[in-house]
C-alpha positions as CSV (number, residue, x, y, z in Angstrom):
1,M,-15.4,26.3,24.4
2,S,-18.5,24.1,24.6
3,Y,-22.0,25.4,25.4
4,S,-21.7,23.7,28.8
5,S,-18.3,25.2,29.5
6,R,-19.6,28.7,28.8
7,A,-22.5,28.1,31.2
8,A,-20.1,26.8,33.8
9,A,-17.9,29.8,33.4
10,Q,-20.9,32.1,34.2
11,L,-21.8,30.2,37.4
12,A,-21.2,32.3,40.5
13,P,-22.5,32.6,44.0
14,T,-25.7,34.5,44.6
15,A,-25.2,38.1,45.7
16,H,-27.1,39.2,48.8
17,P,-27.4,42.6,50.6
18,P,-25.0,42.7,53.5
19,L,-26.3,41.1,56.7
20,P,-26.9,43.4,59.7
21,S,-24.3,43.0,62.4
22,R,-26.7,43.9,65.2
23,I,-30.2,42.6,66.0
24,E,-31.5,46.2,66.3
25,D,-30.4,46.7,62.7
26,A,-32.2,43.6,61.5
27,W,-35.8,44.7,62.4
28,L,-37.9,47.5,63.8
29,V,-38.6,45.5,67.1
30,P,-37.2,47.5,70.0
31,S,-35.1,45.9,72.7
32,D,-36.9,44.3,75.6
33,K,-36.1,47.2,77.8
34,E,-37.4,49.8,75.3
35,R,-40.6,47.8,74.7
36,Q,-41.2,47.7,78.4
37,R,-40.6,51.4,78.7
38,I,-43.1,52.3,75.9
39,A,-45.7,49.8,77.2
40,A,-45.4,51.3,80.7
41,R,-46.1,54.8,79.5
42,P,-49.5,56.2,80.8
43,G,-52.2,55.8,78.2
44,V,-50.6,52.9,76.2
45,K,-52.3,50.1,78.1
46,T,-55.7,51.8,77.9
47,L,-55.3,52.5,74.2
48,R,-54.6,48.8,73.6
49,A,-57.6,47.9,75.6
50,A,-59.8,50.4,73.7
51,A,-58.5,49.1,70.3
52,T,-59.3,45.5,71.3
53,A,-62.8,46.4,72.4
54,I,-63.5,48.5,69.3
55,R,-62.3,45.8,66.9
56,S,-64.6,43.4,68.7
57,G,-67.6,45.8,68.3
58,R,-67.7,46.7,72.0
59,F,-67.9,50.5,71.4
60,D,-69.1,51.6,74.9
61,E,-66.3,49.6,76.5
62,G,-63.9,51.2,74.0
63,A,-65.2,54.7,74.8
64,A,-64.7,54.1,78.5
65,A,-61.1,52.9,78.0
66,L,-60.3,56.0,75.9
67,D,-61.8,58.4,78.5
68,G,-58.8,60.3,79.9
69,T,-56.3,58.5,77.6
70,R,-53.7,61.0,76.4
71,L,-50.6,60.2,74.3
72,D,-49.8,63.7,73.1
73,G,-46.6,64.1,71.2
74,T,-46.1,60.3,70.7
75,P,-46.5,58.3,67.5
76,L,-49.7,56.8,69.0
77,E,-51.5,60.1,69.4
78,P,-53.2,59.9,66.0
79,Y,-54.6,56.4,66.9
80,V,-56.1,57.9,70.1
81,E,-57.9,60.5,68.0
82,Y,-59.0,58.0,65.3
83,Y,-60.4,55.5,67.8
84,R,-62.3,58.3,69.6
85,A,-63.8,59.4,66.3
86,L,-64.7,55.8,65.4
87,V,-66.4,55.3,68.7
88,D,-68.5,58.5,68.1
89,L,-69.3,57.3,64.6
90,R,-70.4,53.8,65.8
91,L,-72.4,55.3,68.6
92,R,-74.3,57.5,66.2
93,R,-72.6,60.7,67.0
94,P,-71.5,61.7,63.4
95,A,-71.0,65.4,64.1
96,P,-68.2,65.2,66.7
97,A,-66.8,62.2,64.8
98,R,-66.5,64.3,61.6
99,T,-64.9,67.1,63.4
100,R,-62.2,64.8,64.9
101,L,-61.7,63.0,61.6
102,S,-61.4,66.2,59.6
103,A,-58.7,67.5,62.0
104,L,-56.9,64.1,61.9
105,R,-57.0,64.0,58.1
106,R,-55.5,67.5,57.8
107,S,-52.7,66.6,60.3
108,L,-51.6,63.6,58.3
109,S,-49.9,64.0,54.9
110,A,-50.0,60.3,54.0
111,G,-50.1,56.8,55.4
112,R,-52.7,54.1,56.3
113,L,-54.3,56.2,59.1
114,R,-55.0,59.0,56.7
115,Q,-56.9,56.5,54.4
116,L,-58.9,55.3,57.4
117,A,-59.7,58.8,58.4
118,L,-60.9,59.7,54.8
119,S,-63.1,56.6,54.7
120,A,-64.6,57.2,58.2
121,E,-65.1,60.9,57.5
122,A,-67.0,60.1,54.3
123,E,-69.2,57.8,56.3
124,A,-69.8,60.6,58.8
125,A,-70.6,63.1,56.0
126,L,-73.2,60.7,54.6
127,S,-74.8,60.3,58.1
128,L,-75.0,64.1,58.2
129,D,-76.7,64.2,54.7
130,D,-73.6,65.9,53.1
131,A,-73.4,63.6,50.1
132,A,-71.3,66.1,48.1
133,G,-68.8,66.2,50.9
134,A,-68.7,62.4,51.1
135,A,-68.2,62.1,47.4
136,A,-65.3,64.6,47.5
137,L,-63.6,62.6,50.3
138,L,-64.1,59.3,48.5
139,E,-62.7,60.8,45.3
140,E,-59.6,61.8,47.3
141,L,-59.4,58.4,48.9
142,Y,-59.7,56.2,45.7
143,P,-56.4,56.8,44.0
144,L,-54.6,56.1,47.3
145,L,-55.9,52.6,47.6
146,T,-54.3,49.3,46.5
147,K,-57.1,47.1,47.7
148,N,-60.9,47.3,48.2
149,R,-61.1,49.7,45.3
150,D,-64.4,48.2,44.1
151,V,-66.0,48.9,47.5
152,V,-64.9,52.5,47.4
153,L,-66.0,53.0,43.8
154,D,-69.5,51.8,44.8
155,Q,-69.6,54.1,47.8
156,W,-68.4,57.0,45.7
157,A,-71.1,56.3,43.0
158,T,-73.8,56.1,45.7
159,A,-72.6,59.5,47.2
160,A,-72.5,61.1,43.8
161,R,-76.1,60.1,43.0
162,A,-77.2,61.3,46.4
163,A,-75.5,64.6,45.7
164,G,-77.6,65.0,42.6
165,R,-74.9,64.0,40.0
166,P,-76.5,61.0,38.3
167,Q,-74.1,61.1,35.3
168,D,-71.1,60.9,37.6
169,A,-72.8,58.0,39.5
170,T,-73.5,56.1,36.3
171,R,-69.9,56.6,35.1
172,L,-68.5,55.3,38.4
173,W,-70.8,52.2,38.5
174,L,-69.8,51.3,35.0
175,R,-66.1,51.7,35.9
176,L,-66.8,49.2,38.7
177,Y,-68.6,46.8,36.3
178,Y,-65.9,46.9,33.7
179,E,-62.7,47.3,35.7
180,F,-63.6,44.8,38.4
181,P,-65.6,42.1,36.5
182,T,-65.1,39.5,39.2
183,S,-66.2,41.7,42.1
184,D,-69.4,40.6,43.9
185,L,-70.5,44.3,43.5
186,A,-70.3,44.2,39.7
187,P,-73.8,42.9,39.0
188,G,-75.4,45.4,41.4
189,A,-73.3,48.2,39.9
190,L,-74.7,47.5,36.4
191,R,-78.2,47.5,37.8
192,Q,-77.7,50.8,39.5
193,A,-76.1,52.3,36.4
194,E,-79.0,51.2,34.1
195,T,-81.6,52.3,36.6
196,T,-80.0,55.7,37.0
197,M,-79.6,56.2,33.2
198,Q,-83.0,54.6,32.5
199,G,-81.6,52.5,29.7
200,A,-79.2,49.7,28.6
201,A,-75.6,50.3,29.5
202,V,-74.2,47.1,27.9
203,G,-74.9,45.0,24.8
204,T,-74.7,48.0,22.5
205,P,-72.4,48.6,19.6
206,D,-70.6,51.3,21.5
207,A,-70.1,49.0,24.5
208,F,-69.0,46.0,22.4
209,P,-65.2,46.4,22.9
210,H,-65.7,46.9,26.7
211,D,-68.1,43.9,27.0
212,L,-65.7,41.6,25.1
213,T,-62.8,42.6,27.3
214,R,-64.9,42.0,30.4
215,A,-65.9,38.6,29.1
216,E,-62.3,37.7,28.5
217,A,-61.4,38.8,32.0
218,L,-64.1,36.6,33.5
219,L,-62.7,33.7,31.5
220,A,-59.2,34.4,32.7
221,A,-60.5,34.5,36.3
222,G,-62.0,31.0,36.0
223,R,-65.6,32.2,35.6
224,A,-66.1,30.2,32.4
225,A,-69.9,29.8,32.6
226,D,-70.4,33.6,33.2
227,A,-67.9,34.3,30.4
228,E,-69.7,31.9,28.0
229,A,-73.0,33.6,28.6
230,A,-71.6,37.0,28.0
231,L,-69.8,35.9,24.8
232,K,-73.0,34.3,23.4
233,Q,-74.8,37.6,23.9
234,L,-72.0,39.4,22.1
235,E,-72.0,36.9,19.3
236,A,-75.5,37.9,18.4
237,L,-74.6,41.6,18.6
238,L,-71.5,41.6,16.5
239,P,-71.4,45.1,15.1
240,A,-71.2,45.7,11.4
241,S,-67.9,46.8,10.0
242,A,-67.0,48.3,6.6
243,D,-63.7,46.5,7.0
244,A,-64.3,42.8,6.2
245,A,-61.0,41.7,7.9
246,D,-61.9,43.6,11.1
247,A,-65.3,42.0,11.2
248,Q,-63.7,38.5,10.7
249,A,-61.2,39.2,13.4
250,R,-63.9,40.0,15.9
251,R,-65.9,36.9,15.0
252,D,-62.8,34.8,15.3
253,R,-61.9,36.3,18.7
254,I,-65.4,35.5,20.0
255,Q,-65.3,31.9,18.6
256,L,-61.9,31.4,20.2
257,R,-63.1,32.5,23.6
258,L,-66.3,30.4,23.3
259,A,-64.2,27.4,22.6
260,Q,-61.9,28.2,25.5
261,A,-64.9,28.5,27.8
262,A,-66.3,25.2,26.6
263,C,-63.1,23.4,27.3
264,A,-62.8,25.0,30.7
265,Q,-66.2,23.4,31.5
266,R,-65.0,20.0,30.2
267,R,-67.0,20.3,26.9
268,C,-64.1,20.4,24.5
269,G,-65.8,17.9,22.2
270,F,-68.3,20.6,21.3
271,A,-65.5,23.0,20.3
272,L,-63.4,20.7,18.1
273,T,-65.0,21.8,14.8
274,A,-64.6,25.5,15.6
275,L,-61.0,25.0,16.9
276,T,-60.0,23.0,13.9
277,D,-61.1,25.8,11.6
278,L,-59.5,28.5,13.8
279,A,-56.2,26.6,14.1
280,S,-56.0,26.0,10.4
281,R,-56.1,29.8,9.9
282,G,-53.6,30.6,12.6
283,V,-56.0,32.5,14.7
284,G,-54.6,33.9,18.0
285,A,-50.9,33.5,17.1
286,G,-50.8,29.9,18.2
287,E,-53.5,30.0,20.8
288,A,-56.1,28.3,18.6
289,Q,-53.6,25.5,17.8
290,Y,-52.8,25.2,21.5
291,L,-56.5,24.9,22.4
292,L,-57.1,22.4,19.7
293,A,-54.3,20.2,21.0
294,S,-55.8,20.5,24.5
295,A,-59.2,19.6,23.3
296,L,-57.9,16.5,21.5
297,R,-56.1,15.4,24.6
298,D,-59.2,15.9,26.8
299,E,-61.2,13.9,24.2
300,G,-58.8,11.0,24.5
301,Q,-57.6,11.3,20.9
302,A,-53.9,10.5,21.5
303,G,-52.8,10.3,17.8
304,P,-54.3,13.6,16.7
305,Y,-53.1,15.2,20.0
306,R,-49.5,14.2,19.2
307,E,-49.9,15.5,15.6
308,A,-51.3,18.8,16.9
309,I,-48.4,19.2,19.3
310,E,-45.9,18.5,16.5
311,S,-47.6,21.1,14.2
312,L,-47.5,23.7,17.0
313,A,-43.8,22.9,17.9
314,A,-42.9,23.3,14.2
315,I,-43.4,27.0,14.5
316,A,-40.0,28.7,14.5
317,P,-38.8,30.1,17.8
318,G,-39.1,33.9,18.2
319,S,-42.6,34.2,17.0
320,P,-45.7,35.5,18.9
321,A,-46.7,31.8,19.2
322,D,-43.8,31.1,21.6
323,P,-45.9,31.2,24.9
324,W,-48.4,28.7,23.4
325,V,-45.7,26.4,22.1
326,E,-44.0,26.4,25.6
327,R,-47.3,25.7,27.3
328,A,-48.2,22.9,24.9
329,L,-44.9,21.2,25.2
330,N,-45.0,21.4,29.0
331,E,-48.5,19.9,29.1
332,Y,-47.6,17.2,26.6
333,G,-44.5,16.2,28.7
334,T,-46.8,15.9,31.7
335,Y,-49.3,13.8,29.7
336,L,-46.5,11.4,28.7
337,V,-45.3,11.1,32.4
338,K,-48.8,10.2,33.4
339,M,-48.9,7.6,30.6
340,D,-45.6,6.1,32.0
341,A,-43.8,7.1,28.8
342,D,-40.8,8.5,30.7
343,A,-38.3,8.4,27.8
344,D,-40.7,10.1,25.5
345,A,-41.5,12.7,28.2
346,A,-37.8,13.4,28.7
347,A,-37.4,14.0,25.0
348,I,-40.2,16.5,25.0
349,F,-38.8,18.3,28.1
350,R,-35.4,18.5,26.2
351,R,-37.1,20.2,23.3
352,L,-38.9,22.6,25.6
353,F,-35.7,23.5,27.5
354,D,-33.5,23.8,24.4
355,R,-36.1,26.0,22.7
356,H,-36.7,28.3,25.7
357,P,-33.8,27.9,28.2
358,S,-35.1,30.8,30.4
359,G,-38.8,30.5,29.6
360,R,-41.8,30.1,31.8
361,Y,-41.5,26.3,32.0
362,A,-37.7,26.0,31.7
363,E,-37.1,25.2,35.4
364,R,-39.3,22.2,35.3
365,A,-38.1,21.1,31.8
366,A,-34.4,21.4,32.9
367,W,-35.0,19.2,35.9
368,K,-37.1,16.6,34.2
369,Y,-34.7,16.1,31.3
370,G,-31.5,16.7,33.2
371,W,-32.6,14.2,35.9
372,S,-33.5,11.6,33.2
373,S,-30.0,12.1,31.7
374,Y,-28.3,11.6,35.1
375,R,-30.4,8.5,35.9
376,G,-29.5,7.2,32.4
377,R,-25.8,7.8,33.1
378,Q,-25.6,10.4,30.3
379,F,-23.5,12.6,32.5
380,D,-22.3,15.1,29.8
381,E,-25.9,15.9,29.0
382,A,-26.8,16.3,32.7
383,I,-23.9,18.7,33.1
384,R,-24.9,20.7,30.1
385,V,-28.5,21.1,31.1
386,F,-28.0,21.6,34.9
387,E,-25.2,24.2,34.5
388,L,-27.0,26.1,31.8
389,A,-30.2,26.2,33.8
390,A,-28.3,27.3,37.0
391,S,-26.7,30.2,35.1
392,T,-29.7,31.3,33.1
393,I,-32.3,31.0,35.9
394,P,-30.5,32.0,39.0
395,R,-33.6,32.5,41.1
396,A,-35.1,29.1,40.4
397,N,-36.2,27.0,43.3
398,T,-34.4,24.0,41.7
399,R,-31.0,25.7,41.4
400,P,-29.4,23.9,44.4
401,A,-30.5,20.5,42.9
402,W,-29.1,21.5,39.5
403,L,-25.7,22.5,41.1
404,Y,-25.5,19.4,43.2
405,W,-26.2,17.0,40.5
406,A,-24.0,18.9,38.0
407,G,-21.2,18.5,40.4
408,R,-22.0,14.8,40.9
409,S,-22.1,14.3,37.1
410,R,-18.6,15.9,36.9
411,E,-17.5,13.6,39.6
412,Q,-18.8,10.6,37.6
413,R,-16.8,11.9,34.6
414,K,-13.7,12.0,36.8
415,D,-13.5,15.8,36.5
416,V,-12.5,16.4,40.1
417,D,-11.7,20.1,39.6
418,G,-15.0,20.8,37.8
419,A,-16.9,18.8,40.4
420,T,-15.2,20.7,43.2
421,R,-16.0,24.1,41.7
422,V,-19.7,23.4,41.2
423,L,-20.2,21.6,44.5
424,T,-18.4,24.5,46.3
425,L,-20.9,26.9,44.7
426,A,-23.8,24.7,45.9
427,A,-22.3,24.7,49.4
428,L,-21.7,28.5,49.4
429,D,-25.2,29.5,48.3
430,Y,-27.2,26.8,50.1
431,F,-24.9,25.7,53.0
432,H,-27.8,25.5,55.4
433,S,-30.1,23.5,53.1
434,Y,-30.4,19.8,52.3
435,Y,-28.4,20.3,49.1
436,G,-25.8,22.4,50.7
437,R,-25.1,19.8,53.3
438,I,-24.9,16.9,50.8
439,A,-22.7,19.1,48.6
440,S,-20.4,19.6,51.6
441,E,-20.3,15.8,52.2
442,A,-19.4,15.3,48.5
443,L,-16.6,17.9,48.8
444,T,-15.2,16.1,51.9
445,R,-15.3,12.8,50.0
446,L,-13.4,14.4,47.1
447,G,-10.8,15.7,49.6
448,A,-11.8,19.3,48.8
449,P,-12.2,22.0,51.5
450,V,-15.8,22.8,52.6
451,P,-16.3,26.6,52.3
452,S,-16.8,28.5,55.5
453,D,-16.2,32.0,54.2
454,R,-17.8,33.4,51.1
455,A,-15.3,36.2,50.6
456,A,-12.4,33.7,50.1
457,V,-13.9,32.1,47.0
458,V,-16.3,34.5,45.3
459,P,-15.3,35.0,41.7
460,G,-14.9,38.5,40.2
461,I,-18.2,38.4,38.5
462,V,-21.3,37.7,40.6
463,L,-24.7,37.1,39.3
464,A,-27.0,39.4,41.3
465,A,-30.1,37.6,42.6
466,V,-32.2,37.6,45.7
467,D,-33.4,34.2,46.7
468,G,-37.0,33.8,47.7
469,G,-37.8,31.4,50.5
470,D,-36.9,27.7,51.0
471,R,-34.7,26.2,48.3
472,D,-35.4,22.5,48.8
473,A,-38.5,22.8,46.6
474,S,-39.3,20.3,43.9
475,P,-39.5,21.5,40.3
476,D,-42.9,19.8,40.1
477,D,-44.1,21.9,43.0
478,V,-43.2,25.2,41.2
479,Q,-43.7,24.8,37.5
480,E,-42.7,28.4,36.6
481,T,-39.7,30.5,37.2
482,R,-40.3,32.4,40.3
483,A,-40.7,36.2,40.1
484,D,-40.1,38.4,43.1
485,D,-43.5,39.5,44.4
486,A,-42.2,42.9,45.5
487,T,-39.1,44.9,45.3
488,M,-36.7,44.3,48.2
489,V,-34.8,47.4,49.1
490,A,-32.5,47.2,52.0
491,T,-32.1,51.0,52.5
492,E,-34.0,53.5,54.7
493,P,-36.9,52.4,56.9
494,P,-40.4,53.6,55.9
495,P,-41.8,56.9,57.2
496,S,-44.0,55.0,59.6
497,A,-41.0,53.2,61.3
498,D,-41.5,55.0,64.6
499,L,-45.2,54.3,64.6
500,I,-44.6,50.6,63.9
501,T,-42.1,50.5,66.8
502,W,-44.6,52.0,69.2
503,L,-47.5,49.8,68.0
504,V,-45.3,46.7,68.4
505,S,-44.2,47.8,71.9
506,A,-47.8,48.6,72.9
507,G,-48.9,45.1,71.9
508,M,-51.2,46.5,69.2
509,F,-50.2,43.8,66.8
510,D,-53.2,44.0,64.4
511,E,-52.6,47.7,63.9
512,A,-48.8,47.0,63.5
513,I,-49.4,44.4,60.8
514,E,-51.7,46.7,58.9
515,E,-49.2,49.5,59.1
516,M,-46.4,47.3,57.8
517,Q,-48.5,45.9,55.0
518,H,-49.4,49.4,54.0
519,A,-45.7,50.5,54.1
520,Q,-44.8,47.5,51.9
521,R,-47.4,48.5,49.3
522,A,-46.4,52.1,49.4
523,H,-42.7,51.9,49.6
524,G,-41.7,48.3,48.7
525,R,-40.6,45.4,50.9
526,T,-37.4,45.6,53.0
527,P,-35.7,43.0,55.1
528,K,-36.5,45.1,58.2
529,L,-40.2,45.3,57.5
530,D,-40.4,41.6,56.7
531,A,-38.5,40.6,59.8
532,T,-40.6,42.8,62.0
533,L,-43.8,41.3,60.5
534,A,-42.4,37.8,61.1
535,W,-41.7,38.7,64.8
536,V,-45.3,40.0,65.2
537,Y,-46.7,36.8,63.6
538,R,-44.6,34.8,66.1
539,Q,-46.1,36.8,69.1
540,Q,-49.6,36.0,67.8
541,G,-48.8,32.3,67.6
542,E,-48.9,32.3,63.7
543,I,-45.8,30.2,63.5
544,R,-45.8,29.1,59.8
545,P,-46.4,32.7,58.5
546,A,-43.6,33.8,60.9
547,I,-41.2,31.3,59.5
548,N,-42.0,32.0,55.8
549,T,-41.8,35.8,56.3
550,M,-38.5,35.7,58.1
551,R,-37.1,33.4,55.4
552,R,-38.2,36.0,52.8
553,A,-36.6,38.8,54.9
554,Y,-33.2,37.1,55.1
555,P,-32.8,34.4,52.5
556,Q,-29.1,34.4,53.5
557,Y,-30.1,31.9,56.2
558,L,-29.6,29.2,53.6
559,S,-26.1,30.3,52.5
560,V,-22.7,30.0,54.1
561,E,-23.4,33.4,55.7
562,G,-26.4,32.0,57.6
563,D,-24.5,31.5,60.8
564,A,-23.8,35.3,61.0
565,L,-27.5,36.1,61.3
566,P,-28.5,37.2,64.8
567,R,-29.8,34.3,66.8
568,E,-33.1,36.0,67.3
569,I,-33.7,35.9,63.6
570,Q,-32.7,32.2,63.3
571,E,-35.0,31.2,66.2
572,V,-38.0,32.6,64.3
573,I,-37.0,30.5,61.3
574,F,-36.4,27.4,63.4
575,P,-38.9,27.5,66.3
576,L,-38.6,25.0,69.1
577,E,-41.1,24.2,71.9
578,Y,-41.8,21.2,74.2
579,I,-38.1,20.5,74.6
580,Q,-38.3,18.0,77.5
581,V,-41.1,16.1,75.8
582,I,-39.0,15.7,72.6
583,K,-35.9,14.7,74.6
584,R,-37.8,12.1,76.7
585,Y,-39.6,10.3,73.9
586,A,-36.8,10.5,71.3
587,A,-34.5,8.8,73.8
588,Q,-37.2,6.3,74.7
589,H,-37.6,5.2,71.1
590,G,-33.9,5.5,70.1
591,L,-34.4,8.5,67.8
592,D,-32.3,11.6,67.0
593,P,-34.1,14.4,68.9
594,F,-33.0,16.9,66.2
595,V,-34.8,14.9,63.5
596,V,-37.9,14.7,65.8
597,A,-37.7,18.5,66.3
598,A,-37.5,19.1,62.6
599,L,-40.3,16.6,61.9
600,I,-42.6,18.4,64.3
601,G,-41.7,21.8,62.8
602,Q,-42.6,20.5,59.3
603,E,-45.8,18.7,60.4
604,S,-47.4,21.3,62.7
605,S,-45.1,24.3,63.1
606,Y,-45.3,23.5,66.9
607,V,-49.0,24.3,67.0
608,A,-50.3,21.7,69.4
609,D,-54.0,21.8,68.6
610,V,-53.7,22.0,64.8
611,R,-55.9,19.7,62.7
612,S,-55.3,19.2,59.0
613,P,-57.9,18.8,56.2
614,A,-56.9,15.1,56.1
615,N,-58.0,14.9,59.8
616,A,-54.4,14.5,61.2
617,W,-54.1,15.9,64.7
618,G,-51.5,17.6,66.8
619,L,-47.8,18.2,66.8
620,M,-46.9,15.1,64.8
621,Q,-50.1,15.1,62.8
622,I,-51.5,11.7,63.7
623,L,-54.7,10.2,62.3
624,P,-57.2,9.2,65.0
625,S,-57.2,5.6,63.7
626,T,-53.4,5.5,63.8
627,G,-53.4,7.1,67.2
628,R,-55.8,4.5,68.6
629,Q,-53.4,1.7,67.4
630,L,-50.4,3.4,68.8
631,A,-52.1,4.1,72.1
632,R,-52.8,0.4,72.6
633,A,-49.1,-0.4,71.9
634,E,-47.9,2.3,74.2
635,G,-50.3,1.3,77.0
636,V,-52.2,4.6,76.9
637,R,-55.6,3.8,78.4
638,R,-59.0,5.2,77.4
639,F,-57.7,6.8,74.3
640,R,-59.8,9.6,72.8
641,T,-59.0,11.6,69.7
642,Q,-58.9,14.8,71.6
643,M,-55.9,13.4,73.5
644,L,-53.9,14.0,70.3
645,T,-53.9,17.7,71.0
646,D,-51.9,17.1,74.2
647,P,-48.3,17.6,73.3
648,E,-46.9,14.8,75.5
649,T,-49.4,12.2,74.3
650,N,-48.9,13.2,70.7
651,V,-45.1,13.1,70.7
652,R,-45.2,9.9,72.7
653,L,-47.3,8.2,70.0
654,G,-45.7,9.9,67.1
655,T,-42.2,9.0,68.0
656,R,-43.3,5.4,68.5
657,H,-44.7,5.4,65.0
658,F,-41.7,7.0,63.4
659,A,-39.3,4.7,65.2
660,G,-41.2,1.7,63.7
661,L,-40.8,3.2,60.3
662,V,-37.1,3.7,60.7
663,R,-36.7,0.0,61.6
664,N,-39.0,-1.3,59.0
665,L,-37.9,0.9,56.1
666,G,-34.2,0.9,56.7
667,G,-33.3,4.4,57.8
668,V,-34.4,7.9,58.6
669,P,-34.8,9.2,55.0
670,Y,-37.0,6.2,54.0
671,A,-38.9,6.6,57.3
672,L,-39.6,10.2,56.5
673,A,-40.9,9.3,53.1
674,G,-43.1,6.7,54.7
675,Y,-44.4,9.1,57.3
676,N,-45.5,11.4,54.5
677,A,-46.6,9.0,51.7
678,G,-47.1,5.7,53.5
679,S,-44.7,2.8,54.1
680,A,-46.2,0.6,51.4
681,R,-45.3,3.1,48.7
682,V,-41.7,3.4,50.0
683,I,-41.3,-0.4,50.0
684,R,-42.6,-0.4,46.3
685,W,-40.3,2.5,45.3
686,K,-37.3,0.8,46.8
687,A,-38.1,-2.5,45.1
688,E,-38.7,-0.8,41.7
689,R,-35.4,1.2,41.8
690,G,-33.1,-1.4,43.3
691,P,-30.0,-0.2,45.2
692,L,-29.6,3.5,44.9
693,E,-27.6,5.9,47.0
694,Q,-29.7,7.8,49.4
695,A,-29.6,11.2,47.6
696,E,-30.5,9.6,44.3
697,F,-33.4,7.7,45.8
698,I,-34.8,10.9,47.4
699,D,-34.7,12.9,44.1
700,D,-36.3,10.0,42.3
701,I,-39.4,9.9,44.7
702,P,-42.3,10.3,42.3
703,F,-44.3,12.5,44.7
704,P,-43.1,16.1,44.6
705,E,-44.7,16.7,48.0
706,T,-42.8,13.8,49.6
707,Q,-39.5,14.8,48.0
708,I,-39.8,18.3,49.5
709,Y,-40.9,16.9,52.8
710,V,-37.9,14.6,53.2
711,K,-35.3,17.2,52.0
712,K,-36.7,19.9,54.3
713,I,-36.6,17.7,57.4
714,L,-33.2,16.3,56.7
715,G,-31.8,19.8,56.1
716,T,-33.6,21.4,59.0
717,A,-32.5,18.7,61.5
718,V,-28.9,20.0,61.1
719,D,-30.0,23.5,61.9
720,Y,-31.8,22.3,65.0
721,R,-28.6,20.5,66.0
722,R,-26.5,23.7,65.4
723,L,-28.9,26.0,67.2
724,Y,-30.2,23.9,70.0
725,G,-27.5,21.3,70.6
726,N,-27.0,22.4,74.2
727,V,-30.7,22.0,75.1
728,L,-31.8,19.0,73.1
729,A,-28.8,16.7,73.3
730,E,-28.5,14.2,76.0
């Protein structure tokens, strides 16, 4: 069996947790009736008003709203107590505030509110000149935190010094300085530490290892100038060592980081001599060779750059230099693409993928080389690369494209059975995406059934993977294999589930978001939490965060199972507003209303007054200059830029513009590309490539952003037709 055949045999649909059968099992949002019942309970409305006032700094107003508010025995009772204590604290009544906060803290065993109570109680203790008590509270708080730890360390150190414990204060400030080198508080922490200890805390032989680690952290965080200054100080303070090899290793490490800092500041030329020496001695297990190659490239030395890459790539796989070899090959391939040396670039990406088929840059390499093979009609090679990538990197954003074009390659090779198998997998896993739909079209063309039920065709062995987000991304948009940013556990709700339910029902959305984010950090992400968070974002008018969060909660929306998701979930993923406006002007300009709806969703997420960094306005993101021209053509009198925030005016002008692109560029896909990248570019791309089928043209668009844009809208338009056919159709 060939390598490609083995990879194909391992291909299987993505395994997902089972979908909830009822909407109440999909999130923590209560039913409308239950939300109304909770919201109508005495005290809920006044608590919400108090919370809003306090968050806005109107503490007297908050105190008045809380007067008489009682929610005893409900999940919101601790919030009443917390806000009463916070009002006391802000109105300079620290004694009653501390009493309330102490009682609240003791009543809570864990959770976000306990952390807030600890922090506020420490503040009250300081106001009452109880520095020792404040330090003890902050010491208890610190290990519970996952963010703002530098702030609490600074407060803890300040309290320790005020409590007469200068050594503890110095230790804490130095922790802040070394553990949080990029914090704005770090320079002040060092000053406080040195003032307290009345001497130098850094730049000593004992501090040398910590100072070097800190300088490297600054460099890794993009603070090259700060890192360089720190490294130069360390260079002059290199400690003596009886071990000559150890002393040389320290000198080499500093020289390597100084060279890296120089290159980061576009001064690679000054580092070439040092890097040549370091690379010749193999310093950094390939890192010096990588930096030398990068420096030669940045200095425009094409020949030596190529030689440096070849020298680095000659290192046998499986060595500590592997990460640097991968990175160097990826960057060299990109360099060749920019130099219009596409064939040479494809050869480099082949070397990269074959060397590291599941490595950091394998996704991009597989696409670049595999697509070059397909376009060059080397279908066997396209099959090998795409199917191997799809089986070894099952979470890759490019997996649907790999599967589709592997299937099409098999079709070109007259392997109908193989094409059917791979295209069926693409349709199963990504049925409601651009690639799933064109895979279904290809299956129909082959006379094969389009899958409608996963259970009927899932093989015995399933590769377990949880997709993350939209799968119409370009490999150039995401250059690394995606890693899940948190564990998704579809099991029990968090301990704060009842509290979240009540906060949502009370309309206390800011508090609900903070509770959910705390639960995610403490217990891991779950579909229920993500879906509830998405619903809250939607209520706040944060449409794009709502869409992205709901997609993350239920990535099955892309698969053949997507239709089984409760409609309420799907409507968050595919929002629709301004229905009559879309229908009117789509019909007036002869456009598909579902394409217009998807276009608006992609451009503005249905936020009428949005304005982009490029100065595009409104629902269809129209530039003022374009709007003025379209207004004249439409007979809109006295046009002003602000009119683009009016939904009707914006859609009227935007649909006219899009209809013109459809006519002039030869169809909706080309018009979408022109809407995003400009019609002149699309005309040039079509001329350069000659006659291509639509799908091939789209994947050959040289702008990754435009590729993604076209695919998303074409795919989403079908979802709008499926969900809203009864309201948008004529």
